[in-house]
VMD Tcl script that draws the C-alpha trace (Angstrom):
set ca {
  {24.13 -10.41 -10.39}
  {22.10 -11.08 -7.30}
  {24.89 -10.02 -4.95}
  {24.93 -6.52 -6.51}
  {21.14 -5.97 -6.07}
  {20.12 -3.64 -3.24}
  {16.46 -4.48 -2.43}
  {15.95 -1.45 -0.19}
  {17.28 0.94 -2.85}
  {15.90 -1.20 -5.73}
  {18.96 -0.87 -7.92}
  {22.24 -2.61 -8.73}
  {25.35 -1.10 -7.08}
  {28.77 -1.57 -8.69}
  {31.45 0.23 -6.69}
  {30.22 3.81 -6.66}
  {27.77 3.43 -9.59}
  {24.04 2.71 -9.21}
  {22.15 1.14 -12.08}
  {18.46 0.43 -12.43}
  {17.02 -1.83 -15.16}
  {14.85 -0.14 -17.74}
  {11.32 -1.29 -18.55}
  {12.64 -3.05 -21.63}
  {15.22 -4.92 -19.53}
  {12.64 -5.87 -16.94}
  {10.31 -7.19 -19.62}
  {13.16 -9.24 -21.12}
  {14.16 -10.63 -17.69}
  {10.61 -11.51 -16.76}
  {9.72 -12.66 -20.30}
  {6.72 -10.27 -20.56}
  {5.77 -9.60 -24.18}
  {2.86 -7.17 -23.75}
  {4.64 -4.28 -22.03}
  {3.51 -0.96 -23.46}
  {6.44 1.41 -23.38}
  {4.37 4.61 -23.66}
  {2.54 3.91 -20.39}
  {3.64 4.49 -16.82}
  {3.38 1.50 -14.53}
  {2.71 2.17 -10.89}
  {1.48 0.09 -7.99}
  {-1.87 1.43 -6.76}
  {-1.86 1.90 -2.99}
  {-4.47 0.08 -0.96}
  {-7.04 2.49 0.48}
  {-7.17 2.65 4.29}
  {-10.53 1.52 5.56}
  {-12.65 3.56 7.91}
  {-12.13 1.01 10.66}
  {-8.29 1.19 10.35}
  {-8.40 4.99 10.43}
  {-10.62 4.94 13.48}
  {-8.38 2.48 15.32}
  {-5.26 4.54 14.52}
  {-6.76 7.86 15.51}
  {-8.50 6.78 18.75}
  {-6.36 3.86 19.93}
  {-9.39 1.61 20.35}
  {-9.30 -2.12 19.58}
  {-10.37 -3.72 16.30}
  {-13.11 -5.70 18.00}
  {-14.58 -2.60 19.64}
  {-14.49 -0.75 16.33}
  {-16.22 -3.57 14.51}
  {-19.07 -3.61 17.04}
  {-19.59 0.14 16.88}
  {-19.24 0.91 13.14}
  {-22.55 1.15 11.34}
  {-23.40 1.59 7.65}
  {-25.84 4.32 6.73}
  {-26.52 4.88 3.03}
  {-23.22 3.22 2.11}
  {-21.32 5.50 4.49}
  {-19.44 4.09 7.50}
  {-20.06 5.91 10.79}
  {-19.98 5.52 14.57}
  {-23.20 6.53 16.40}
  {-22.77 9.41 18.87}
  {-23.61 7.00 21.74}
  {-20.60 4.92 20.63}
  {-18.25 7.90 20.81}
  {-19.25 8.52 24.41}
  {-18.14 5.01 25.31}
  {-14.63 5.64 23.89}
  {-13.58 7.73 26.93}
}
mol new
graphics top color blue
foreach p $ca { graphics top sphere $p radius 0.5 }
foreach p [lrange $ca 0 end-1] q [lrange $ca 1 end] { graphics top cylinder $p $q radius 0.2 }
display resetview
């Protein structure tokens, strides 16, 4: 069965037919007894941290961002003086 599995497409491919296991079949394969069929199972995405957003948007380094980021009332921010140094 493993040779028919397409990990990128996450399904089995037999000639021109694509087949995906159902939740019941996954629970049987993985021997999971407590699957609730009336629920939707999704993988929760990891939130992007303020530091990662700042690094992506500005192109600065991680170390510079760590030095500049301050916490004020549980909110992450960069002081205005720090933004002037980014140029």
